[in-house]
N, C-alpha and C positions, 0 to 999 in steps of 0.2 A: 612598156617593158620593165622599167624600174619598179613599178608597182607590183608586178608579178614577183620580181626578185625579192622585194621587201617582204611580201606575204609568205613566200617560201622560207625565208630566213626565220621569220617569227614562228612558223609551224615547226621547223627543224629545232629551234631553241626550246620550244615547249616539249617536243618529243625527247630531246636530250635531258631535260630536267626530270621528266618522268622516269627515264632510264636510270638516272643518277639516284633518284629517290629509291627506286627498287634495289639498286646496288647497295645503298646504305642500309636498307632494311635487311637484305641478305647478309651483309657483313655483321650487323648487330646480332642477328640470329646465330650465325656461326660463332661469334665471340662468346655468346651465352652458353652454347654447347661446349665450347672449349673450357670455359670457366667451370661448368658442371663436371666435366671429365677430370679436371685438375683437382677439384674438391673431393671427388670419389677416390682418386689415386692417393691423395693425402690421407684419407681415412684408412685406406688399405695399408699404406706404408707405416703409418704411426700407430697402428692398432696394437 
């Protein structure tokens, strides 16, 4: 029984890491979009 429990924990940990990687990639993408929008707004304001 403990072997099943340990293998399930390992699988869950791997799944969580994959989700976290995806979350970080999504966050980086959103931050780049925000950075682009800010740069565009600065050009419009200081034109």
